[in-house]
C-alpha atoms as a printed R data frame, in Angstrom:
    type eleno elety resid chain resno       x       y       z
1   ATOM     1    CA   UNK     A     1  11.636 -11.963 -51.225
2   ATOM     2    CA   UNK     A     2   8.579 -13.622 -49.749
3   ATOM     3    CA   UNK     A     3  10.531 -14.926 -46.762
4   ATOM     4    CA   UNK     A     4  12.102 -11.542 -46.181
5   ATOM     5    CA   UNK     A     5   8.695  -9.925 -46.096
6   ATOM     6    CA   UNK     A     6   7.193 -12.639 -43.935
7   ATOM     7    CA   UNK     A     7   9.849 -12.766 -41.258
8   ATOM     8    CA   UNK     A     8  11.005  -9.171 -41.323
9   ATOM     9    CA   UNK     A     9  14.495  -9.721 -42.702
10  ATOM    10    CA   UNK     A    10  15.898  -6.633 -44.379
11  ATOM    11    CA   UNK     A    11  13.264  -4.217 -43.020
12  ATOM    12    CA   UNK     A    12  14.759  -0.743 -42.636
13  ATOM    13    CA   UNK     A    13  13.837   2.216 -40.441
14  ATOM    14    CA   UNK     A    14  11.267   3.463 -42.979
15  ATOM    15    CA   UNK     A    15   9.197   0.320 -42.527
16  ATOM    16    CA   UNK     A    16   9.049   0.770 -38.769
17  ATOM    17    CA   UNK     A    17   8.440   4.532 -38.968
18  ATOM    18    CA   UNK     A    18   5.478   4.044 -41.285
19  ATOM    19    CA   UNK     A    19   4.161   1.294 -39.045
20  ATOM    20    CA   UNK     A    20   4.597   3.446 -35.934
21  ATOM    21    CA   UNK     A    21   2.894   6.440 -37.510
22  ATOM    22    CA   UNK     A    22  -0.109   4.282 -38.436
23  ATOM    23    CA   UNK     A    23  -0.331   3.021 -34.845
24  ATOM    24    CA   UNK     A    24  -0.027   6.545 -33.491
25  ATOM    25    CA   UNK     A    25  -2.801   7.812 -35.782
26  ATOM    26    CA   UNK     A    26  -5.002   4.971 -34.513
27  ATOM    27    CA   UNK     A    27  -4.100   5.881 -30.891
28  ATOM    28    CA   UNK     A    28  -2.460   2.483 -30.374
29  ATOM    29    CA   UNK     A    29   0.222   4.095 -28.276
30  ATOM    30    CA   UNK     A    30   1.848   0.955 -26.873
31  ATOM    31    CA   UNK     A    31   2.257  -0.536 -30.347
32  ATOM    32    CA   UNK     A    32   3.485   2.805 -31.690
33  ATOM    33    CA   UNK     A    33   6.106   3.091 -28.955
34  ATOM    34    CA   UNK     A    34   7.454  -0.374 -29.754
35  ATOM    35    CA   UNK     A    35   7.621   0.388 -33.486
36  ATOM    36    CA   UNK     A    36   9.339   3.729 -32.915
37  ATOM    37    CA   UNK     A    37  11.863   1.943 -30.713
38  ATOM    38    CA   UNK     A    38  12.581  -0.510 -33.514
39  ATOM    39    CA   UNK     A    39  12.951   2.386 -35.956
40  ATOM    40    CA   UNK     A    40  15.386   4.077 -33.578
41  ATOM    41    CA   UNK     A    41  17.520   0.941 -33.392
42  ATOM    42    CA   UNK     A    42  17.687   0.813 -37.195
43  ATOM    43    CA   UNK     A    43  18.556   4.513 -37.423
44  ATOM    44    CA   UNK     A    44  21.305   4.301 -34.832
45  ATOM    45    CA   UNK     A    45  22.827   1.425 -36.791
46  ATOM    46    CA   UNK     A    46  22.646   3.345 -40.084
47  ATOM    47    CA   UNK     A    47  25.093   5.834 -41.578
48  ATOM    48    CA   UNK     A    48  25.287   9.515 -40.699
49  ATOM    49    CA   UNK     A    49  23.018  10.484 -43.601
50  ATOM    50    CA   UNK     A    50  19.919   9.677 -41.536
51  ATOM    51    CA   UNK     A    51  21.191  10.970 -38.191
52  ATOM    52    CA   UNK     A    52  18.805  13.946 -38.458
53  ATOM    53    CA   UNK     A    53  15.863  11.546 -38.038
54  ATOM    54    CA   UNK     A    54  16.989  10.245 -34.659
55  ATOM    55    CA   UNK     A    55  15.830  13.313 -32.717
56  ATOM    56    CA   UNK     A    56  12.265  13.332 -34.104
57  ATOM    57    CA   UNK     A    57  11.911   9.600 -33.478
58  ATOM    58    CA   UNK     A    58  13.024  10.033 -29.890
59  ATOM    59    CA   UNK     A    59  10.409  12.780 -29.543
60  ATOM    60    CA   UNK     A    60   7.751  10.376 -30.823
61  ATOM    61    CA   UNK     A    61   8.890   7.774 -28.273
62  ATOM    62    CA   UNK     A    62   8.573  10.450 -25.597
63  ATOM    63    CA   UNK     A    63   5.110  11.412 -26.880
64  ATOM    64    CA   UNK     A    64   3.826   7.838 -26.808
65  ATOM    65    CA   UNK     A    65   5.298   7.350 -23.346
66  ATOM    66    CA   UNK     A    66   3.443  10.415 -22.096
67  ATOM    67    CA   UNK     A    67   0.190   9.303 -23.740
68  ATOM    68    CA   UNK     A    68   0.523   5.902 -22.111
69  ATOM    69    CA   UNK     A    69   1.296   7.682 -18.875
70  ATOM    70    CA   UNK     A    70  -1.913   9.703 -19.143
71  ATOM    71    CA   UNK     A    71  -3.879   6.522 -19.762
72  ATOM    72    CA   UNK     A    72  -2.269   4.842 -16.773
73  ATOM    73    CA   UNK     A    73  -3.045   7.879 -14.620
74  ATOM    74    CA   UNK     A    74  -6.724   7.478 -15.517
75  ATOM    75    CA   UNK     A    75  -6.507   3.798 -14.586
76  ATOM    76    CA   UNK     A    76  -4.667   4.596 -11.348
77  ATOM    77    CA   UNK     A    77  -7.367   7.078 -10.391
78  ATOM    78    CA   UNK     A    78 -10.081   4.560 -11.179
79  ATOM    79    CA   UNK     A    79  -8.258   1.912  -9.117
80  ATOM    80    CA   UNK     A    80  -7.946   4.351  -6.214
81  ATOM    81    CA   UNK     A    81 -11.617   5.249  -6.462
82  ATOM    82    CA   UNK     A    82 -12.417   1.535  -6.348
83  ATOM    83    CA   UNK     A    83 -10.196   0.969  -3.322
84  ATOM    84    CA   UNK     A    84  -7.706  -1.183  -5.268
85  ATOM    85    CA   UNK     A    85  -4.441   0.170  -3.886
86  ATOM    86    CA   UNK     A    86  -2.257  -2.538  -5.459
87  ATOM    87    CA   UNK     A    87  -3.559  -1.936  -8.977
88  ATOM    88    CA   UNK     A    88  -3.238   1.837  -8.514
89  ATOM    89    CA   UNK     A    89   0.388   1.456  -7.464
90  ATOM    90    CA   UNK     A    90   1.118  -0.679 -10.544
91  ATOM    91    CA   UNK     A    91  -0.269   1.972 -12.872
92  ATOM    92    CA   UNK     A    92   1.547   4.793 -11.056
93  ATOM    93    CA   UNK     A    93   4.894   3.007 -11.327
94  ATOM    94    CA   UNK     A    94   4.260   2.442 -15.044
95  ATOM    95    CA   UNK     A    95   3.839   6.212 -15.409
96  ATOM    96    CA   UNK     A    96   7.247   6.800 -13.825
97  ATOM    97    CA   UNK     A    97   8.745   4.173 -16.106
98  ATOM    98    CA   UNK     A    98   7.297   5.507 -19.362
99  ATOM    99    CA   UNK     A    99   6.513   9.208 -19.012
100 ATOM   100    CA   UNK     A   100   8.925  12.128 -18.956
101 ATOM   101    CA   UNK     A   101   6.363  14.953 -18.828
102 ATOM   102    CA   UNK     A   102   7.048  16.827 -15.575
103 ATOM   103    CA   UNK     A   103   3.473  17.411 -14.353
104 ATOM   104    CA   UNK     A   104   2.463  13.842 -15.109
105 ATOM   105    CA   UNK     A   105   5.423  12.433 -13.198
106 ATOM   106    CA   UNK     A   106   4.806  14.828 -10.315
107 ATOM   107    CA   UNK     A   107   1.189  13.732  -9.994
108 ATOM   108    CA   UNK     A   108   2.226  10.079 -10.022
109 ATOM   109    CA   UNK     A   109   4.931  10.687  -7.423
110 ATOM   110    CA   UNK     A   110   2.519  12.536  -5.126
111 ATOM   111    CA   UNK     A   111  -0.060   9.770  -5.324
112 ATOM   112    CA   UNK     A   112   2.616   7.140  -4.698
113 ATOM   113    CA   UNK     A   113   3.916   9.122  -1.733
114 ATOM   114    CA   UNK     A   114   0.391   9.206  -0.354
115 ATOM   115    CA   UNK     A   115   0.042   5.465  -0.713
116 ATOM   116    CA   UNK     A   116   3.365   4.933   1.051
117 ATOM   117    CA   UNK     A   117   2.396   7.244   3.903
118 ATOM   118    CA   UNK     A   118  -0.961   5.504   4.293
119 ATOM   119    CA   UNK     A   119   0.733   2.106   4.533
120 ATOM   120    CA   UNK     A   120   3.337   3.317   7.014
121 ATOM   121    CA   UNK     A   121   0.727   4.909   9.255
122 ATOM   122    CA   UNK     A   122  -1.746   2.024   9.148
123 ATOM   123    CA   UNK     A   123  -1.703  -0.043  12.378
124 ATOM   124    CA   UNK     A   124  -0.521  -3.606  12.052
125 ATOM   125    CA   UNK     A   125  -3.256  -5.963  10.897
126 ATOM   126    CA   UNK     A   126  -5.351  -3.258   9.267
127 ATOM   127    CA   UNK     A   127  -5.935  -2.434   5.625
128 ATOM   128    CA   UNK     A   128  -5.395   0.943   4.056
129 ATOM   129    CA   UNK     A   129  -8.772   2.695   3.940
130 ATOM   130    CA   UNK     A   130 -10.384   3.112   0.584
131 ATOM   131    CA   UNK     A   131 -12.427   6.040  -0.611
132 ATOM   132    CA   UNK     A   132 -14.142   8.278   1.901
133 ATOM   133    CA   UNK     A   133 -12.361   6.451   4.721
134 ATOM   134    CA   UNK     A   134 -14.267   3.260   3.895
135 ATOM   135    CA   UNK     A   135 -12.476   0.023   4.760
136 ATOM   136    CA   UNK     A   136 -15.000  -2.200   2.983
137 ATOM   137    CA   UNK     A   137 -16.552  -2.162  -0.436
138 ATOM   138    CA   UNK     A   138 -19.638  -0.021  -0.501
139 ATOM   139    CA   UNK     A   139 -21.553   2.418  -2.674
140 ATOM   140    CA   UNK     A   140 -18.638   4.852  -2.435
141 ATOM   141    CA   UNK     A   141 -16.306   2.508  -4.280
142 ATOM   142    CA   UNK     A   142 -16.667   4.804  -7.289
143 ATOM   143    CA   UNK     A   143 -15.814   7.888  -5.278
144 ATOM   144    CA   UNK     A   144 -12.555   9.804  -5.403
145 ATOM   145    CA   UNK     A   145  -9.851   8.587  -3.051
146 ATOM   146    CA   UNK     A   146  -6.777  10.107  -1.518
147 ATOM   147    CA   UNK     A   147  -4.864   8.364   1.284
148 ATOM   148    CA   UNK     A   148  -3.913  10.111   4.505
149 ATOM   149    CA   UNK     A   149  -1.161  12.442   3.347
150 ATOM   150    CA   UNK     A   150  -0.986  14.668   6.418
151 ATOM   151    CA   UNK     A   151   2.787  14.541   6.699
152 ATOM   152    CA   UNK     A   152   3.469  14.380   2.963
153 ATOM   153    CA   UNK     A   153   1.577  17.254   1.324
154 ATOM   154    CA   UNK     A   154  -0.557  20.220   2.313
155 ATOM   155    CA   UNK     A   155  -4.291  20.021   2.922
156 ATOM   156    CA   UNK     A   156  -4.835  22.072  -0.239
157 ATOM   157    CA   UNK     A   157  -2.807  19.594  -2.286
158 ATOM   158    CA   UNK     A   158  -4.668  16.690  -0.706
159 ATOM   159    CA   UNK     A   159  -7.962  18.218  -1.757
160 ATOM   160    CA   UNK     A   160  -6.671  18.923  -5.270
161 ATOM   161    CA   UNK     A   161  -5.527  15.321  -5.627
162 ATOM   162    CA   UNK     A   162  -8.879  14.117  -4.338
163 ATOM   163    CA   UNK     A   163 -10.700  16.144  -6.977
164 ATOM   164    CA   UNK     A   164  -8.323  14.957  -9.712
165 ATOM   165    CA   UNK     A   165  -9.396  11.354  -9.191
166 ATOM   166    CA   UNK     A   166 -12.974  12.143 -10.206
167 ATOM   167    CA   UNK     A   167 -14.188  11.188 -13.700
168 ATOM   168    CA   UNK     A   168 -15.344  13.468 -16.489
169 ATOM   169    CA   UNK     A   169 -16.223  17.043 -15.593
170 ATOM   170    CA   UNK     A   170 -16.653  16.242 -11.902
171 ATOM   171    CA   UNK     A   171 -13.145  17.403 -11.007
172 ATOM   172    CA   UNK     A   172 -13.917  20.946 -12.181
173 ATOM   173    CA   UNK     A   173 -17.428  20.866 -10.724
174 ATOM   174    CA   UNK     A   174 -16.194  19.757  -7.302
175 ATOM   175    CA   UNK     A   175 -13.520  22.464  -7.332
176 ATOM   176    CA   UNK     A   176 -16.205  25.082  -8.086
177 ATOM   177    CA   UNK     A   177 -18.496  24.074  -5.200
178 ATOM   178    CA   UNK     A   178 -17.084  26.667  -2.809
179 ATOM   179    CA   UNK     A   179 -15.119  26.884   0.431
180 ATOM   180    CA   UNK     A   180 -17.718  25.291   2.706
181 ATOM   181    CA   UNK     A   181 -17.967  22.258   0.446
182 ATOM   182    CA   UNK     A   182 -14.173  22.008   0.340
183 ATOM   183    CA   UNK     A   183 -14.107  22.087   4.130
184 ATOM   184    CA   UNK     A   184 -16.636  19.248   4.266
185 ATOM   185    CA   UNK     A   185 -14.550  17.203   1.827
186 ATOM   186    CA   UNK     A   186 -11.436  17.708   3.935
187 ATOM   187    CA   UNK     A   187 -13.292  16.649   7.076
188 ATOM   188    CA   UNK     A   188 -14.405  13.536   5.252
189 ATOM   189    CA   UNK     A   189 -10.891  12.779   4.007
190 ATOM   190    CA   UNK     A   190  -9.599  13.174   7.557
191 ATOM   191    CA   UNK     A   191 -12.110  10.648   8.879
192 ATOM   192    CA   UNK     A   192 -14.682  13.009  10.396
193 ATOM   193    CA   UNK     A   193 -17.712  11.724   8.497
194 ATOM   194    CA   UNK     A   194 -20.214  13.166  10.961
195 ATOM   195    CA   UNK     A   195 -18.659  16.611  10.700
196 ATOM   196    CA   UNK     A   196 -18.626  16.383   6.932
197 ATOM   197    CA   UNK     A   197 -22.289  15.369   6.878
198 ATOM   198    CA   UNK     A   198 -23.227  18.368   9.037
199 ATOM   199    CA   UNK     A   199 -21.426  20.680   6.612
200 ATOM   200    CA   UNK     A   200 -23.044  19.106   3.549
201 ATOM   201    CA   UNK     A   201 -26.510  19.180   5.130
202 ATOM   202    CA   UNK     A   202 -25.992  22.829   6.044
203 ATOM   203    CA   UNK     A   203 -25.128  23.955   2.535
204 ATOM   204    CA   UNK     A   204 -27.879  21.768   1.045
205 ATOM   205    CA   UNK     A   205 -30.623  23.899   2.597
206 ATOM   206    CA   UNK     A   206 -32.664  25.377  -0.237
207 ATOM   207    CA   UNK     A   207 -30.213  24.058  -2.814
208 ATOM   208    CA   UNK     A   208 -30.429  21.060  -5.117
209 ATOM   209    CA   UNK     A   209 -27.143  19.485  -6.153
210 ATOM   210    CA   UNK     A   210 -26.316  16.028  -7.432
211 ATOM   211    CA   UNK     A   211 -22.829  16.372  -5.939
212 ATOM   212    CA   UNK     A   212 -24.114  17.161  -2.452
213 ATOM   213    CA   UNK     A   213 -26.723  14.411  -2.621
214 ATOM   214    CA   UNK     A   214 -24.073  11.910  -3.689
215 ATOM   215    CA   UNK     A   215 -21.645  12.865  -0.924
216 ATOM   216    CA   UNK     A   216 -24.403  12.734   1.689
217 ATOM   217    CA   UNK     A   217 -25.564   9.355   0.366
218 ATOM   218    CA   UNK     A   218 -22.137   7.835   0.963
219 ATOM   219    CA   UNK     A   219 -21.943   9.214   4.482
220 ATOM   220    CA   UNK     A   220 -25.424   7.899   5.314
221 ATOM   221    CA   UNK     A   221 -24.364   4.486   4.032
222 ATOM   222    CA   UNK     A   222 -21.507   4.488   6.544
223 ATOM   223    CA   UNK     A   223 -24.080   5.157   9.232
224 ATOM   224    CA   UNK     A   224 -26.036   2.071   8.170
225 ATOM   225    CA   UNK     A   225 -28.852   4.037   6.528
226 ATOM   226    CA   UNK     A   226 -29.000   2.092   3.250
227 ATOM   227    CA   UNK     A   227 -32.513   3.315   2.347
228 ATOM   228    CA   UNK     A   228 -31.540   6.942   2.847
229 ATOM   229    CA   UNK     A   229 -28.418   6.310   0.784
230 ATOM   230    CA   UNK     A   230 -30.447   4.822  -2.074
231 ATOM   231    CA   UNK     A   231 -32.961   7.674  -1.998
232 ATOM   232    CA   UNK     A   232 -30.202  10.274  -2.292
233 ATOM   233    CA   UNK     A   233 -28.354   8.387  -5.031
234 ATOM   234    CA   UNK     A   234 -31.532   8.080  -7.099
235 ATOM   235    CA   UNK     A   235 -32.306  11.763  -6.548
236 ATOM   236    CA   UNK     A   236 -28.760  12.757  -7.536
237 ATOM   237    CA   UNK     A   237 -29.000  10.603 -10.650
238 ATOM   238    CA   UNK     A   238 -32.275  12.242 -11.639
239 ATOM   239    CA   UNK     A   239 -30.767  15.706 -11.157
240 ATOM   240    CA   UNK     A   240 -27.789  14.820 -13.333
241 ATOM   241    CA   UNK     A   241 -27.969  11.569 -15.309
242 ATOM   242    CA   UNK     A   242 -24.384  12.198 -16.512
243 ATOM   243    CA   UNK     A   243 -22.912  11.927 -13.008
244 ATOM   244    CA   UNK     A   244 -21.205   8.540 -13.222
245 ATOM   245    CA   UNK     A   245 -20.494   8.417  -9.485
246 ATOM   246    CA   UNK     A   246 -24.220   8.220  -8.721
247 ATOM   247    CA   UNK     A   247 -24.590   5.174 -10.964
248 ATOM   248    CA   UNK     A   248 -21.472   3.469  -9.633
249 ATOM   249    CA   UNK     A   249 -22.692   4.184  -6.124
250 ATOM   250    CA   UNK     A   250 -25.992   2.458  -6.901
251 ATOM   251    CA   UNK     A   251 -24.139  -0.529  -8.342
252 ATOM   252    CA   UNK     A   252 -22.090  -0.920  -5.176
253 ATOM   253    CA   UNK     A   253 -25.098  -0.368  -2.912
254 ATOM   254    CA   UNK     A   254 -27.162  -2.978  -4.735
255 ATOM   255    CA   UNK     A   255 -24.253  -5.416  -4.731
256 ATOM   256    CA   UNK     A   256 -23.650  -4.950  -1.009
257 ATOM   257    CA   UNK     A   257 -27.331  -5.454  -0.196
258 ATOM   258    CA   UNK     A   258 -27.826  -8.612  -2.278
259 ATOM   259    CA   UNK     A   259 -29.549  -6.941  -5.225
260 ATOM   260    CA   UNK     A   260 -27.114  -8.027  -7.927
261 ATOM   261    CA   UNK     A   261 -29.730  -8.140 -10.690
262 ATOM   262    CA   UNK     A   262 -30.500  -4.449 -10.147
263 ATOM   263    CA   UNK     A   263 -26.773  -3.681 -10.110
264 ATOM   264    CA   UNK     A   264 -26.418  -5.359 -13.503
265 ATOM   265    CA   UNK     A   265 -29.302  -3.292 -14.863
266 ATOM   266    CA   UNK     A   266 -27.555  -0.079 -13.797
267 ATOM   267    CA   UNK     A   267 -24.312  -1.205 -15.426
268 ATOM   268    CA   UNK     A   268 -26.081  -2.064 -18.672
269 ATOM   269    CA   UNK     A   269 -27.677   1.395 -18.697
270 ATOM   270    CA   UNK     A   270 -24.223   2.916 -18.223
271 ATOM   271    CA   UNK     A   271 -22.879   0.959 -21.189
272 ATOM   272    CA   UNK     A   272 -25.843   1.845 -23.417
273 ATOM   273    CA   UNK     A   273 -25.741   5.477 -22.313
274 ATOM   274    CA   UNK     A   274 -21.985   5.786 -22.920
275 ATOM   275    CA   UNK     A   275 -21.416   6.681 -19.262
276 ATOM   276    CA   UNK     A   276 -17.965   5.316 -18.405
277 ATOM   277    CA   UNK     A   277 -18.907   2.362 -20.631
278 ATOM   278    CA   UNK     A   278 -15.580   0.562 -20.434
279 ATOM   279    CA   UNK     A   279 -15.377   0.744 -16.644
280 ATOM   280    CA   UNK     A   280 -19.017  -0.374 -16.510
281 ATOM   281    CA   UNK     A   281 -18.222  -3.410 -18.691
282 ATOM   282    CA   UNK     A   282 -15.314  -4.342 -16.440
283 ATOM   283    CA   UNK     A   283 -17.526  -4.066 -13.355
284 ATOM   284    CA   UNK     A   284 -20.229  -6.025 -15.171
285 ATOM   285    CA   UNK     A   285 -17.802  -8.855 -15.862
286 ATOM   286    CA   UNK     A   286 -16.596  -8.827 -12.258
287 ATOM   287    CA   UNK     A   287 -20.164  -8.984 -10.999
288 ATOM   288    CA   UNK     A   288 -21.063 -11.870 -13.330
289 ATOM   289    CA   UNK     A   289 -17.999 -13.679 -12.027
290 ATOM   290    CA   UNK     A   290 -19.051 -12.992  -8.445
291 ATOM   291    CA   UNK     A   291 -22.434 -14.504  -9.339
292 ATOM   292    CA   UNK     A   292 -20.674 -17.624 -10.731
293 ATOM   293    CA   UNK     A   293 -21.808 -16.896 -14.292
294 ATOM   294    CA   UNK     A   294 -18.534 -17.385 -16.133
295 ATOM   295    CA   UNK     A   295 -20.100 -17.343 -19.610
296 ATOM   296    CA   UNK     A   296 -21.584 -13.879 -19.070
297 ATOM   297    CA   UNK     A   297 -18.323 -12.703 -17.538
298 ATOM   298    CA   UNK     A   298 -16.463 -13.849 -20.649
299 ATOM   299    CA   UNK     A   299 -18.896 -11.879 -22.824
300 ATOM   300    CA   UNK     A   300 -18.339  -8.681 -20.839
301 ATOM   301    CA   UNK     A   301 -14.566  -8.970 -20.689
302 ATOM   302    CA   UNK     A   302 -14.337  -9.891 -24.390
303 ATOM   303    CA   UNK     A   303 -16.012  -6.611 -25.330
304 ATOM   304    CA   UNK     A   304 -13.068  -4.792 -23.746
305 ATOM   305    CA   UNK     A   305 -10.308  -6.401 -25.797
306 ATOM   306    CA   UNK     A   306 -10.331  -3.455 -28.205
307 ATOM   307    CA   UNK     A   307 -10.091  -0.918 -25.376
308 ATOM   308    CA   UNK     A   308  -6.762   0.965 -25.310
309 ATOM   309    CA   UNK     A   309  -6.878   1.337 -21.540
310 ATOM   310    CA   UNK     A   310  -8.633  -1.767 -20.204
311 ATOM   311    CA   UNK     A   311  -7.771  -4.513 -22.706
312 ATOM   312    CA   UNK     A   312  -4.940  -5.832 -20.550
313 ATOM   313    CA   UNK     A   313  -7.083  -5.953 -17.398
314 ATOM   314    CA   UNK     A   314  -9.858  -7.692 -19.316
315 ATOM   315    CA   UNK     A   315  -7.425 -10.185 -20.856
316 ATOM   316    CA   UNK     A   316  -5.959 -11.050 -17.476
317 ATOM   317    CA   UNK     A   317  -9.450 -11.899 -16.242
318 ATOM   318    CA   UNK     A   318 -10.350 -13.743 -19.444
319 ATOM   319    CA   UNK     A   319  -7.367 -16.090 -19.594
320 ATOM   320    CA   UNK     A   320  -8.303 -18.360 -16.651
321 ATOM   321    CA   UNK     A   321 -11.974 -18.333 -17.682
322 ATOM   322    CA   UNK     A   322 -11.118 -19.442 -21.209
323 ATOM   323    CA   UNK     A   323  -8.881 -22.153 -19.803
324 ATOM   324    CA   UNK     A   324 -11.779 -23.358 -17.638
325 ATOM   325    CA   UNK     A   325 -13.933 -23.576 -20.767
326 ATOM   326    CA   UNK     A   326 -11.336 -25.650 -22.621
327 ATOM   327    CA   UNK     A   327 -10.429 -22.776 -24.928
328 ATOM   328    CA   UNK     A   328  -6.714 -23.123 -24.395
329 ATOM   329    CA   UNK     A   329  -5.636 -21.719 -27.763
330 ATOM   330    CA   UNK     A   330  -7.561 -18.487 -27.198
331 ATOM   331    CA   UNK     A   331  -6.177 -18.218 -23.677
332 ATOM   332    CA   UNK     A   332  -2.631 -18.767 -24.965
333 ATOM   333    CA   UNK     A   333  -3.122 -16.101 -27.644
334 ATOM   334    CA   UNK     A   334  -4.237 -13.538 -25.052
335 ATOM   335    CA   UNK     A   335  -1.418 -14.476 -22.700
336 ATOM   336    CA   UNK     A   336   1.120 -13.964 -25.475
337 ATOM   337    CA   UNK     A   337  -0.409 -10.696 -26.672
338 ATOM   338    CA   UNK     A   338  -0.755  -9.098 -23.238
339 ATOM   339    CA   UNK     A   339   2.270 -10.552 -21.470
340 ATOM   340    CA   UNK     A   340   4.129  -7.337 -22.304
341 ATOM   341    CA   UNK     A   341   3.089  -3.720 -22.455
342 ATOM   342    CA   UNK     A   342   1.194  -1.643 -19.977
343 ATOM   343    CA   UNK     A   343  -2.220  -0.994 -21.447
């Protein structure tokens, strides 16, 4: 009996269903999906008396796939906003592999189509532009991003996709900013930064808005006006401390201008203030690594190992660092645990 319990011999569908339901209640969707799959295998191999359970289990597998798809969409949007096209594409393809919810798949397909169009239209030897038509990392690396989709989808859809990549309540707030603001965003997406800045400056007259200040800050950065950019980002952050883009923009600005210590302070405030804390921890680890402080990077990444959405990314960064520190067993454990799955 002990060996059966230890190695799983003789476990029936009830065991796996109970296990899956516990995982689902704890929002461990990847683990739940695996357990439901094992339950389904047991049910399909059982007699007809339990055939009525097969449908509900398949529905649970579909549910977990859609939940994982939603999580991967968030990660794809974050990757796009950070200019990481490759990582975004990985998450989008995972959505198409796991999810069967129509709107979720449609959003993933549209974003993938945009990435494909951007690559096809990019001249040889160039990179696909990141957010706000920025080819390099800068303070807009936290901004929403949509590739050039001129031939793939309408301008209205492009703008909607752009807004969808924004974190928290910013998607709805951007959409409510009015027609002139939307026109400025489209100009910006189409590469006319100067035109966009004129529009944003025009509608800023006599109006205070963290969104407008943030968008103007990014455009001024592209013009080489780092001080103006910083002033506007700080002002936007004071108007709305919950606007995560302002903080991410400051992090990127400080990093680009050699002020890494200040960037780390902003990230720590984001973590303590529960403002995109997991993304802030990941950026914190990346920045420590950039500064050649592997021990601090390990601390930041290790704090993410319980994150449903970023544990895999953190583990992938941790494994080589642990190996460098002679912690081979821990590295091997992470490699085994995160070799499969998507989140």
